[in-house]
PyMOL commands that place a pseudoatom at each C-alpha (Angstrom):
pseudoatom trace, name=CA, resn=MET, resi=1, chain=A, elem=C, hetatm=0, pos=[-0.216, 0.150, 0.195]
pseudoatom trace, name=CA, resn=SER, resi=2, chain=A, elem=C, hetatm=0, pos=[1.343, 3.404, -1.342]
pseudoatom trace, name=CA, resn=ASP, resi=3, chain=A, elem=C, hetatm=0, pos=[1.910, 5.890, 1.380]
pseudoatom trace, name=CA, resn=ASP, resi=4, chain=A, elem=C, hetatm=0, pos=[-0.356, 8.411, -0.142]
pseudoatom trace, name=CA, resn=PHE, resi=5, chain=A, elem=C, hetatm=0, pos=[-3.352, 6.150, -0.119]
pseudoatom trace, name=CA, resn=ALA, resi=6, chain=A, elem=C, hetatm=0, pos=[-2.729, 5.212, 3.342]
pseudoatom trace, name=CA, resn=TYR, resi=7, chain=A, elem=C, hetatm=0, pos=[-2.459, 8.988, 4.613]
pseudoatom trace, name=CA, resn=TYR, resi=8, chain=A, elem=C, hetatm=0, pos=[-5.939, 9.542, 2.448]
pseudoatom trace, name=CA, resn=GLY, resi=9, chain=A, elem=C, hetatm=0, pos=[-7.151, 6.231, 4.075]
pseudoatom trace, name=CA, resn=TYR, resi=10, chain=A, elem=C, hetatm=0, pos=[-6.475, 7.259, 7.310]
pseudoatom trace, name=CA, resn=LEU, resi=11, chain=A, elem=C, hetatm=0, pos=[-8.148, 10.443, 6.819]
pseudoatom trace, name=CA, resn=PHE, resi=12, chain=A, elem=C, hetatm=0, pos=[-11.224, 9.162, 5.612]
pseudoatom trace, name=CA, resn=ALA, resi=13, chain=A, elem=C, hetatm=0, pos=[-11.458, 6.695, 8.679]
pseudoatom trace, name=CA, resn=CYS, resi=14, chain=A, elem=C, hetatm=0, pos=[-11.137, 9.775, 10.646]
pseudoatom trace, name=CA, resn=LEU, resi=15, chain=A, elem=C, hetatm=0, pos=[-13.393, 11.778, 9.198]
pseudoatom trace, name=CA, resn=LEU, resi=16, chain=A, elem=C, hetatm=0, pos=[-16.197, 9.311, 8.436]
pseudoatom trace, name=CA, resn=GLY, resi=17, chain=A, elem=C, hetatm=0, pos=[-15.775, 7.631, 12.098]
pseudoatom trace, name=CA, resn=TYR, resi=18, chain=A, elem=C, hetatm=0, pos=[-16.255, 10.853, 13.752]
pseudoatom trace, name=CA, resn=GLY, resi=19, chain=A, elem=C, hetatm=0, pos=[-18.993, 12.047, 11.587]
pseudoatom trace, name=CA, resn=LEU, resi=20, chain=A, elem=C, hetatm=0, pos=[-20.611, 8.772, 12.335]
pseudoatom trace, name=CA, resn=GLY, resi=21, chain=A, elem=C, hetatm=0, pos=[-19.752, 9.055, 15.900]
pseudoatom trace, name=CA, resn=ALA, resi=22, chain=A, elem=C, hetatm=0, pos=[-20.648, 12.681, 16.701]
pseudoatom trace, name=CA, resn=THR, resi=23, chain=A, elem=C, hetatm=0, pos=[-24.498, 11.970, 15.856]
pseudoatom trace, name=CA, resn=PRO, resi=24, chain=A, elem=C, hetatm=0, pos=[-26.331, 12.046, 19.179]
pseudoatom trace, name=CA, resn=PHE, resi=25, chain=A, elem=C, hetatm=0, pos=[-29.052, 10.170, 18.447]
pseudoatom trace, name=CA, resn=GLY, resi=26, chain=A, elem=C, hetatm=0, pos=[-30.267, 9.351, 22.048]
pseudoatom trace, name=CA, resn=LEU, resi=27, chain=A, elem=C, hetatm=0, pos=[-30.777, 13.170, 22.268]
pseudoatom trace, name=CA, resn=ILE, resi=28, chain=A, elem=C, hetatm=0, pos=[-32.559, 13.388, 18.539]
pseudoatom trace, name=CA, resn=LEU, resi=29, chain=A, elem=C, hetatm=0, pos=[-34.929, 10.740, 19.613]
pseudoatom trace, name=CA, resn=THR, resi=30, chain=A, elem=C, hetatm=0, pos=[-35.825, 12.062, 23.510]
pseudoatom trace, name=CA, resn=ARG, resi=31, chain=A, elem=C, hetatm=0, pos=[-36.294, 15.380, 21.848]
pseudoatom trace, name=CA, resn=LEU, resi=32, chain=A, elem=C, hetatm=0, pos=[-38.673, 14.276, 18.444]
pseudoatom trace, name=CA, resn=VAL, resi=33, chain=A, elem=C, hetatm=0, pos=[-40.723, 11.549, 20.391]
pseudoatom trace, name=CA, resn=GLY, resi=34, chain=A, elem=C, hetatm=0, pos=[-41.128, 13.303, 23.595]
pseudoatom trace, name=CA, resn=ASP, resi=35, chain=A, elem=C, hetatm=0, pos=[-39.928, 17.070, 23.741]
pseudoatom trace, name=CA, resn=VAL, resi=36, chain=A, elem=C, hetatm=0, pos=[-37.285, 16.140, 26.537]
pseudoatom trace, name=CA, resn=ASP, resi=37, chain=A, elem=C, hetatm=0, pos=[-34.164, 16.713, 26.767]
pseudoatom trace, name=CA, resn=ILE, resi=38, chain=A, elem=C, hetatm=0, pos=[-32.094, 13.342, 27.900]
pseudoatom trace, name=CA, resn=ARG, resi=39, chain=A, elem=C, hetatm=0, pos=[-29.285, 15.735, 29.200]
pseudoatom trace, name=CA, resn=THR, resi=40, chain=A, elem=C, hetatm=0, pos=[-31.462, 17.082, 32.369]
pseudoatom trace, name=CA, resn=ILE, resi=41, chain=A, elem=C, hetatm=0, pos=[-32.347, 13.293, 33.164]
pseudoatom trace, name=CA, resn=GLY, resi=42, chain=A, elem=C, hetatm=0, pos=[-30.703, 10.609, 35.320]
pseudoatom trace, name=CA, resn=SER, resi=43, chain=A, elem=C, hetatm=0, pos=[-26.891, 10.725, 34.654]
pseudoatom trace, name=CA, resn=GLY, resi=44, chain=A, elem=C, hetatm=0, pos=[-27.449, 13.470, 31.715]
pseudoatom trace, name=CA, resn=ASN, resi=45, chain=A, elem=C, hetatm=0, pos=[-26.060, 10.811, 29.424]
pseudoatom trace, name=CA, resn=ILE, resi=46, chain=A, elem=C, hetatm=0, pos=[-26.982, 10.297, 26.082]
pseudoatom trace, name=CA, resn=GLY, resi=47, chain=A, elem=C, hetatm=0, pos=[-26.705, 7.141, 25.930]
pseudoatom trace, name=CA, resn=ALA, resi=48, chain=A, elem=C, hetatm=0, pos=[-29.255, 4.141, 25.892]
pseudoatom trace, name=CA, resn=THR, resi=49, chain=A, elem=C, hetatm=0, pos=[-28.909, 3.544, 29.112]
pseudoatom trace, name=CA, resn=ASN, resi=50, chain=A, elem=C, hetatm=0, pos=[-29.995, 6.965, 30.450]
pseudoatom trace, name=CA, resn=VAL, resi=51, chain=A, elem=C, hetatm=0, pos=[-32.603, 7.013, 27.450]
pseudoatom trace, name=CA, resn=LEU, resi=52, chain=A, elem=C, hetatm=0, pos=[-34.335, 3.734, 29.392]
pseudoatom trace, name=CA, resn=ARG, resi=53, chain=A, elem=C, hetatm=0, pos=[-34.735, 5.414, 32.771]
pseudoatom trace, name=CA, resn=THR, resi=54, chain=A, elem=C, hetatm=0, pos=[-37.320, 7.949, 30.592]
pseudoatom trace, name=CA, resn=GLY, resi=55, chain=A, elem=C, hetatm=0, pos=[-39.368, 4.949, 30.838]
pseudoatom trace, name=CA, resn=ARG, resi=56, chain=A, elem=C, hetatm=0, pos=[-39.466, 4.551, 27.115]
pseudoatom trace, name=CA, resn=LYS, resi=57, chain=A, elem=C, hetatm=0, pos=[-38.118, 1.030, 26.962]
pseudoatom trace, name=CA, resn=GLU, resi=58, chain=A, elem=C, hetatm=0, pos=[-38.312, 1.309, 22.441]
pseudoatom trace, name=CA, resn=LEU, resi=59, chain=A, elem=C, hetatm=0, pos=[-36.531, 4.851, 22.650]
pseudoatom trace, name=CA, resn=ALA, resi=60, chain=A, elem=C, hetatm=0, pos=[-34.031, 3.235, 24.585]
pseudoatom trace, name=CA, resn=LEU, resi=61, chain=A, elem=C, hetatm=0, pos=[-33.447, 0.114, 22.124]
pseudoatom trace, name=CA, resn=ALA, resi=62, chain=A, elem=C, hetatm=0, pos=[-33.522, 2.344, 19.320]
pseudoatom trace, name=CA, resn=THR, resi=63, chain=A, elem=C, hetatm=0, pos=[-30.403, 4.271, 20.411]
pseudoatom trace, name=CA, resn=LEU, resi=64, chain=A, elem=C, hetatm=0, pos=[-29.009, 0.948, 21.901]
pseudoatom trace, name=CA, resn=LEU, resi=65, chain=A, elem=C, hetatm=0, pos=[-29.031, 0.116, 18.088]
pseudoatom trace, name=CA, resn=LEU, resi=66, chain=A, elem=C, hetatm=0, pos=[-28.316, 3.543, 16.263]
pseudoatom trace, name=CA, resn=ASP, resi=67, chain=A, elem=C, hetatm=0, pos=[-25.241, 4.068, 18.690]
pseudoatom trace, name=CA, resn=GLY, resi=68, chain=A, elem=C, hetatm=0, pos=[-23.914, 0.885, 17.681]
pseudoatom trace, name=CA, resn=GLY, resi=69, chain=A, elem=C, hetatm=0, pos=[-24.437, 0.634, 14.345]
pseudoatom trace, name=CA, resn=LYS, resi=70, chain=A, elem=C, hetatm=0, pos=[-22.324, 3.795, 14.182]
pseudoatom trace, name=CA, resn=GLY, resi=71, chain=A, elem=C, hetatm=0, pos=[-19.403, 2.259, 15.331]
pseudoatom trace, name=CA, resn=GLY, resi=72, chain=A, elem=C, hetatm=0, pos=[-20.044, -0.997, 13.479]
pseudoatom trace, name=CA, resn=ILE, resi=73, chain=A, elem=C, hetatm=0, pos=[-20.510, 0.648, 9.662]
pseudoatom trace, name=CA, resn=ALA, resi=74, chain=A, elem=C, hetatm=0, pos=[-17.565, 2.555, 10.304]
pseudoatom trace, name=CA, resn=VAL, resi=75, chain=A, elem=C, hetatm=0, pos=[-15.438, -0.337, 10.727]
pseudoatom trace, name=CA, resn=LEU, resi=76, chain=A, elem=C, hetatm=0, pos=[-17.135, -2.421, 8.002]
pseudoatom trace, name=CA, resn=LEU, resi=77, chain=A, elem=C, hetatm=0, pos=[-17.624, 0.334, 5.248]
pseudoatom trace, name=CA, resn=THR, resi=78, chain=A, elem=C, hetatm=0, pos=[-13.726, 1.802, 5.923]
pseudoatom trace, name=CA, resn=SER, resi=79, chain=A, elem=C, hetatm=0, pos=[-12.482, -2.110, 5.846]
pseudoatom trace, name=CA, resn=SER, resi=80, chain=A, elem=C, hetatm=0, pos=[-14.345, -2.768, 2.401]
pseudoatom trace, name=CA, resn=LEU, resi=81, chain=A, elem=C, hetatm=0, pos=[-12.654, 0.011, 1.126]
pseudoatom trace, name=CA, resn=THR, resi=82, chain=A, elem=C, hetatm=0, pos=[-9.513, 0.166, 2.361]
pseudoatom trace, name=CA, resn=GLN, resi=83, chain=A, elem=C, hetatm=0, pos=[-8.148, -2.448, 4.946]
pseudoatom trace, name=CA, resn=PRO, resi=84, chain=A, elem=C, hetatm=0, pos=[-9.128, -3.853, 8.269]
pseudoatom trace, name=CA, resn=GLU, resi=85, chain=A, elem=C, hetatm=0, pos=[-6.440, -2.191, 10.297]
pseudoatom trace, name=CA, resn=ILE, resi=86, chain=A, elem=C, hetatm=0, pos=[-7.648, 1.522, 8.776]
pseudoatom trace, name=CA, resn=GLY, resi=87, chain=A, elem=C, hetatm=0, pos=[-11.666, 0.124, 9.649]
pseudoatom trace, name=CA, resn=ALA, resi=88, chain=A, elem=C, hetatm=0, pos=[-10.483, -0.432, 13.307]
pseudoatom trace, name=CA, resn=ILE, resi=89, chain=A, elem=C, hetatm=0, pos=[-9.285, 3.149, 13.225]
pseudoatom trace, name=CA, resn=ALA, resi=90, chain=A, elem=C, hetatm=0, pos=[-12.075, 4.484, 11.705]
pseudoatom trace, name=CA, resn=GLY, resi=91, chain=A, elem=C, hetatm=0, pos=[-14.293, 2.534, 14.620]
pseudoatom trace, name=CA, resn=PHE, resi=92, chain=A, elem=C, hetatm=0, pos=[-11.995, 4.305, 17.566]
pseudoatom trace, name=CA, resn=ALA, resi=93, chain=A, elem=C, hetatm=0, pos=[-12.738, 7.677, 15.380]
pseudoatom trace, name=CA, resn=ALA, resi=94, chain=A, elem=C, hetatm=0, pos=[-16.794, 6.859, 16.244]
pseudoatom trace, name=CA, resn=VAL, resi=95, chain=A, elem=C, hetatm=0, pos=[-16.114, 5.778, 19.659]
pseudoatom trace, name=CA, resn=VAL, resi=96, chain=A, elem=C, hetatm=0, pos=[-14.231, 9.344, 20.015]
pseudoatom trace, name=CA, resn=GLY, resi=97, chain=A, elem=C, hetatm=0, pos=[-17.196, 11.412, 18.149]
pseudoatom trace, name=CA, resn=HIS, resi=98, chain=A, elem=C, hetatm=0, pos=[-19.979, 9.681, 20.374]
pseudoatom trace, name=CA, resn=CYS, resi=99, chain=A, elem=C, hetatm=0, pos=[-17.465, 10.531, 23.764]
pseudoatom trace, name=CA, resn=PHE, resi=100, chain=A, elem=C, hetatm=0, pos=[-16.915, 14.142, 22.194]
pseudoatom trace, name=CA, resn=PRO, resi=101, chain=A, elem=C, hetatm=0, pos=[-19.325, 15.271, 19.725]
pseudoatom trace, name=CA, resn=ILE, resi=102, chain=A, elem=C, hetatm=0, pos=[-18.571, 18.857, 18.331]
pseudoatom trace, name=CA, resn=TRP, resi=103, chain=A, elem=C, hetatm=0, pos=[-22.476, 19.534, 17.885]
pseudoatom trace, name=CA, resn=LEU, resi=104, chain=A, elem=C, hetatm=0, pos=[-22.701, 18.816, 21.821]
pseudoatom trace, name=CA, resn=ARG, resi=105, chain=A, elem=C, hetatm=0, pos=[-19.429, 21.193, 22.928]
pseudoatom trace, name=CA, resn=PHE, resi=106, chain=A, elem=C, hetatm=0, pos=[-17.735, 17.958, 22.966]
pseudoatom trace, name=CA, resn=ARG, resi=107, chain=A, elem=C, hetatm=0, pos=[-20.194, 16.609, 26.141]
pseudoatom trace, name=CA, resn=GLY, resi=108, chain=A, elem=C, hetatm=0, pos=[-21.181, 13.388, 24.587]
pseudoatom trace, name=CA, resn=GLY, resi=109, chain=A, elem=C, hetatm=0, pos=[-21.586, 9.874, 26.303]
pseudoatom trace, name=CA, resn=LYS, resi=110, chain=A, elem=C, hetatm=0, pos=[-19.558, 7.132, 27.488]
pseudoatom trace, name=CA, resn=GLY, resi=111, chain=A, elem=C, hetatm=0, pos=[-19.477, 5.644, 24.098]
pseudoatom trace, name=CA, resn=VAL, resi=112, chain=A, elem=C, hetatm=0, pos=[-20.494, 1.673, 25.629]
pseudoatom trace, name=CA, resn=ALA, resi=113, chain=A, elem=C, hetatm=0, pos=[-22.865, 0.539, 22.635]
pseudoatom trace, name=CA, resn=THR, resi=114, chain=A, elem=C, hetatm=0, pos=[-20.480, 2.315, 19.987]
pseudoatom trace, name=CA, resn=ALA, resi=115, chain=A, elem=C, hetatm=0, pos=[-17.301, 0.629, 21.796]
pseudoatom trace, name=CA, resn=ILE, resi=116, chain=A, elem=C, hetatm=0, pos=[-19.163, -2.927, 21.670]
pseudoatom trace, name=CA, resn=ALA, resi=117, chain=A, elem=C, hetatm=0, pos=[-20.403, -2.621, 18.197]
pseudoatom trace, name=CA, resn=THR, resi=118, chain=A, elem=C, hetatm=0, pos=[-16.922, -1.383, 16.856]
pseudoatom trace, name=CA, resn=LEU, resi=119, chain=A, elem=C, hetatm=0, pos=[-15.232, -4.582, 18.824]
pseudoatom trace, name=CA, resn=CYS, resi=120, chain=A, elem=C, hetatm=0, pos=[-17.634, -6.625, 17.151]
pseudoatom trace, name=CA, resn=ALA, resi=121, chain=A, elem=C, hetatm=0, pos=[-17.004, -5.294, 13.823]
pseudoatom trace, name=CA, resn=ILE, resi=122, chain=A, elem=C, hetatm=0, pos=[-13.169, -5.084, 14.351]
pseudoatom trace, name=CA, resn=ASP, resi=123, chain=A, elem=C, hetatm=0, pos=[-13.470, -9.336, 16.171]
pseudoatom trace, name=CA, resn=LEU, resi=124, chain=A, elem=C, hetatm=0, pos=[-17.156, -10.706, 16.579]
pseudoatom trace, name=CA, resn=ILE, resi=125, chain=A, elem=C, hetatm=0, pos=[-15.693, -13.354, 19.293]
pseudoatom trace, name=CA, resn=THR, resi=126, chain=A, elem=C, hetatm=0, pos=[-14.306, -10.399, 21.003]
pseudoatom trace, name=CA, resn=GLY, resi=127, chain=A, elem=C, hetatm=0, pos=[-17.179, -8.460, 20.858]
pseudoatom trace, name=CA, resn=LEU, resi=128, chain=A, elem=C, hetatm=0, pos=[-19.512, -10.966, 21.650]
pseudoatom trace, name=CA, resn=PHE, resi=129, chain=A, elem=C, hetatm=0, pos=[-17.357, -11.950, 24.755]
pseudoatom trace, name=CA, resn=MET, resi=130, chain=A, elem=C, hetatm=0, pos=[-17.921, -8.342, 25.972]
pseudoatom trace, name=CA, resn=ILE, resi=131, chain=A, elem=C, hetatm=0, pos=[-21.404, -8.792, 25.412]
pseudoatom trace, name=CA, resn=GLY, resi=132, chain=A, elem=C, hetatm=0, pos=[-21.045, -11.708, 27.345]
pseudoatom trace, name=CA, resn=CYS, resi=133, chain=A, elem=C, hetatm=0, pos=[-19.365, -9.913, 30.305]
pseudoatom trace, name=CA, resn=TRP, resi=134, chain=A, elem=C, hetatm=0, pos=[-21.700, -7.256, 30.250]
pseudoatom trace, name=CA, resn=LEU, resi=135, chain=A, elem=C, hetatm=0, pos=[-24.808, -9.350, 30.331]
pseudoatom trace, name=CA, resn=ILE, resi=136, chain=A, elem=C, hetatm=0, pos=[-23.529, -11.624, 33.669]
pseudoatom trace, name=CA, resn=VAL, resi=137, chain=A, elem=C, hetatm=0, pos=[-22.600, -8.594, 35.693]
pseudoatom trace, name=CA, resn=ALA, resi=138, chain=A, elem=C, hetatm=0, pos=[-25.718, -6.415, 34.846]
pseudoatom trace, name=CA, resn=PHE, resi=139, chain=A, elem=C, hetatm=0, pos=[-28.042, -9.519, 35.660]
pseudoatom trace, name=CA, resn=LEU, resi=140, chain=A, elem=C, hetatm=0, pos=[-26.153, -10.015, 39.133]
pseudoatom trace, name=CA, resn=PHE, resi=141, chain=A, elem=C, hetatm=0, pos=[-25.989, -6.529, 40.289]
pseudoatom trace, name=CA, resn=ARG, resi=142, chain=A, elem=C, hetatm=0, pos=[-28.008, -4.234, 37.819]
pseudoatom trace, name=CA, resn=ILE, resi=143, chain=A, elem=C, hetatm=0, pos=[-25.582, -1.557, 37.640]
pseudoatom trace, name=CA, resn=SER, resi=144, chain=A, elem=C, hetatm=0, pos=[-24.764, -0.639, 34.124]
pseudoatom trace, name=CA, resn=SER, resi=145, chain=A, elem=C, hetatm=0, pos=[-21.319, 1.154, 34.564]
pseudoatom trace, name=CA, resn=LEU, resi=146, chain=A, elem=C, hetatm=0, pos=[-19.693, -2.175, 36.757]
pseudoatom trace, name=CA, resn=ALA, resi=147, chain=A, elem=C, hetatm=0, pos=[-21.000, -4.253, 33.484]
pseudoatom trace, name=CA, resn=ALA, resi=148, chain=A, elem=C, hetatm=0, pos=[-19.348, -1.969, 30.577]
pseudoatom trace, name=CA, resn=ILE, resi=149, chain=A, elem=C, hetatm=0, pos=[-16.422, -1.452, 32.772]
pseudoatom trace, name=CA, resn=LEU, resi=150, chain=A, elem=C, hetatm=0, pos=[-15.428, -5.403, 33.763]
pseudoatom trace, name=CA, resn=GLY, resi=151, chain=A, elem=C, hetatm=0, pos=[-16.604, -5.985, 30.340]
pseudoatom trace, name=CA, resn=PHE, resi=152, chain=A, elem=C, hetatm=0, pos=[-14.365, -4.108, 28.459]
pseudoatom trace, name=CA, resn=CYS, resi=153, chain=A, elem=C, hetatm=0, pos=[-11.694, -5.382, 30.985]
pseudoatom trace, name=CA, resn=GLY, resi=154, chain=A, elem=C, hetatm=0, pos=[-12.696, -8.669, 29.688]
pseudoatom trace, name=CA, resn=ALA, resi=155, chain=A, elem=C, hetatm=0, pos=[-12.613, -7.495, 25.901]
pseudoatom trace, name=CA, resn=MET, resi=156, chain=A, elem=C, hetatm=0, pos=[-9.204, -6.580, 26.440]
pseudoatom trace, name=CA, resn=GLY, resi=157, chain=A, elem=C, hetatm=0, pos=[-8.023, -9.933, 28.126]
pseudoatom trace, name=CA, resn=TYR, resi=158, chain=A, elem=C, hetatm=0, pos=[-9.460, -12.233, 25.380]
pseudoatom trace, name=CA, resn=GLY, resi=159, chain=A, elem=C, hetatm=0, pos=[-8.533, -9.915, 22.477]
pseudoatom trace, name=CA, resn=TYR, resi=160, chain=A, elem=C, hetatm=0, pos=[-4.705, -9.898, 23.814]
pseudoatom trace, name=CA, resn=LEU, resi=161, chain=A, elem=C, hetatm=0, pos=[-4.583, -13.484, 24.717]
pseudoatom trace, name=CA, resn=TYR, resi=162, chain=A, elem=C, hetatm=0, pos=[-6.892, -15.652, 22.302]
pseudoatom trace, name=CA, resn=ALA, resi=163, chain=A, elem=C, hetatm=0, pos=[-8.560, -13.730, 19.409]
pseudoatom trace, name=CA, resn=GLY, resi=164, chain=A, elem=C, hetatm=0, pos=[-5.152, -13.039, 17.365]
pseudoatom trace, name=CA, resn=LEU, resi=165, chain=A, elem=C, hetatm=0, pos=[-5.786, -9.553, 15.970]
pseudoatom trace, name=CA, resn=SER, resi=166, chain=A, elem=C, hetatm=0, pos=[-3.252, -7.385, 14.141]
pseudoatom trace, name=CA, resn=ASP, resi=167, chain=A, elem=C, hetatm=0, pos=[-1.073, -5.448, 16.377]
pseudoatom trace, name=CA, resn=MET, resi=168, chain=A, elem=C, hetatm=0, pos=[-3.462, -2.467, 15.095]
pseudoatom trace, name=CA, resn=GLN, resi=169, chain=A, elem=C, hetatm=0, pos=[-6.203, -4.113, 15.905]
pseudoatom trace, name=CA, resn=LEU, resi=170, chain=A, elem=C, hetatm=0, pos=[-5.377, -4.926, 19.317]
pseudoatom trace, name=CA, resn=TRP, resi=171, chain=A, elem=C, hetatm=0, pos=[-4.190, -1.197, 19.865]
pseudoatom trace, name=CA, resn=VAL, resi=172, chain=A, elem=C, hetatm=0, pos=[-7.182, -0.096, 18.974]
pseudoatom trace, name=CA, resn=THR, resi=173, chain=A, elem=C, hetatm=0, pos=[-9.079, -2.630, 21.192]
pseudoatom trace, name=CA, resn=GLY, resi=174, chain=A, elem=C, hetatm=0, pos=[-7.430, -1.493, 23.952]
pseudoatom trace, name=CA, resn=ALA, resi=175, chain=A, elem=C, hetatm=0, pos=[-7.493, 1.938, 23.316]
pseudoatom trace, name=CA, resn=ILE, resi=176, chain=A, elem=C, hetatm=0, pos=[-11.418, 1.569, 23.074]
pseudoatom trace, name=CA, resn=SER, resi=177, chain=A, elem=C, hetatm=0, pos=[-11.819, -0.178, 26.121]
pseudoatom trace, name=CA, resn=VAL, resi=178, chain=A, elem=C, hetatm=0, pos=[-9.448, 2.347, 28.355]
pseudoatom trace, name=CA, resn=LEU, resi=179, chain=A, elem=C, hetatm=0, pos=[-11.567, 5.230, 26.982]
pseudoatom trace, name=CA, resn=SER, resi=180, chain=A, elem=C, hetatm=0, pos=[-14.430, 4.003, 27.470]
pseudoatom trace, name=CA, resn=ILE, resi=181, chain=A, elem=C, hetatm=0, pos=[-13.419, 3.301, 31.073]
pseudoatom trace, name=CA, resn=LEU, resi=182, chain=A, elem=C, hetatm=0, pos=[-12.203, 6.399, 31.748]
pseudoatom trace, name=CA, resn=ARG, resi=183, chain=A, elem=C, hetatm=0, pos=[-15.659, 7.928, 30.872]
pseudoatom trace, name=CA, resn=HIS, resi=184, chain=A, elem=C, hetatm=0, pos=[-17.009, 5.979, 33.629]
pseudoatom trace, name=CA, resn=HIS, resi=185, chain=A, elem=C, hetatm=0, pos=[-14.995, 7.762, 36.029]
pseudoatom trace, name=CA, resn=GLU, resi=186, chain=A, elem=C, hetatm=0, pos=[-18.085, 9.914, 38.009]
pseudoatom trace, name=CA, resn=ASN, resi=187, chain=A, elem=C, hetatm=0, pos=[-19.932, 6.364, 37.770]
pseudoatom trace, name=CA, resn=ILE, resi=188, chain=A, elem=C, hetatm=0, pos=[-16.532, 4.420, 39.833]
pseudoatom trace, name=CA, resn=LYS, resi=189, chain=A, elem=C, hetatm=0, pos=[-17.129, 7.453, 42.260]
pseudoatom trace, name=CA, resn=ARG, resi=190, chain=A, elem=C, hetatm=0, pos=[-20.576, 6.982, 42.954]
pseudoatom trace, name=CA, resn=MET, resi=191, chain=A, elem=C, hetatm=0, pos=[-19.850, 2.995, 42.966]
pseudoatom trace, name=CA, resn=ILE, resi=192, chain=A, elem=C, hetatm=0, pos=[-17.304, 3.421, 46.054]
pseudoatom trace, name=CA, resn=LYS, resi=193, chain=A, elem=C, hetatm=0, pos=[-19.835, 5.865, 48.015]
pseudoatom trace, name=CA, resn=GLY, resi=194, chain=A, elem=C, hetatm=0, pos=[-22.590, 3.029, 47.280]
pseudoatom trace, name=CA, resn=GLU, resi=195, chain=A, elem=C, hetatm=0, pos=[-24.787, 5.709, 45.516]
pseudoatom trace, name=CA, resn=GLU, resi=196, chain=A, elem=C, hetatm=0, pos=[-24.547, 4.425, 41.885]
pseudoatom trace, name=CA, resn=SER, resi=197, chain=A, elem=C, hetatm=0, pos=[-27.954, 4.031, 40.084]
pseudoatom trace, name=CA, resn=ARG, resi=198, chain=A, elem=C, hetatm=0, pos=[-29.292, 0.796, 39.041]
pseudoatom trace, name=CA, resn=ILE, resi=199, chain=A, elem=C, hetatm=0, pos=[-30.665, -0.700, 36.099]
pseudoatom trace, name=CA, resn=SER, resi=200, chain=A, elem=C, hetatm=0, pos=[-34.900, -0.406, 36.403]
pseudoatom trace, name=CA, resn=PHE, resi=201, chain=A, elem=C, hetatm=0, pos=[-37.608, -1.743, 33.849]
pseudoatom trace, name=CA, resn=ARG, resi=202, chain=A, elem=C, hetatm=0, pos=[-40.261, -0.306, 35.789]
pseudoatom trace, name=CA, resn=LYS, resi=203, chain=A, elem=C, hetatm=0, pos=[-41.861, 2.552, 33.954]
pseudoatom trace, name=CA, resn=LYS, resi=204, chain=A, elem=C, hetatm=0, pos=[-41.512, 5.922, 35.945]
pseudoatom trace, name=CA, resn=SER, resi=205, chain=A, elem=C, hetatm=0, pos=[-44.897, 7.691, 36.621]
for i in range(1, 205): cmd.bond("trace and resi %d" % i, "trace and resi %d" % (i + 1))
show_as sticks, trace
zoom trace
């Protein structure tokens, strides 16, 4: 691959990934359907978990799928046009875009759904391993943030030990996981204090 092709490939990956990732679907959907600013509810996050706190399960599911789709599409589309390593960069850019969207003054979500779909697109088994860890922890403790943190730790371990990823894919997997974990710093503080909110599927009145 020529240097020019690599340069433009990486530039395309970053622009496409960030552009997709910066689209705040949780905020858009809640405003369109309920005229609610999701940033004023619960944790103030624009992701699916906070959308669920409105009691609108269908909006939370739609947000989850759309946020996840941002990362998955970025990886798969870029990989098909360039190569898998550059596709991984596009996925990382999508997670960065979701966490720091320019349209919301760089105040975005934690990037969990986008990161999971990105990991699945990079290596399906690594992504599924992360999802499995998330489900088990969420079922046992009903704390979404704890499930995400331990799930990403599991994904990094599995990706490094068993997945057979390229150096670039392994670096991106680690970078995505570390970024997503760091985005939970406030949740970690609340968990230490025993104040972290738990997942509830009951519709609020």
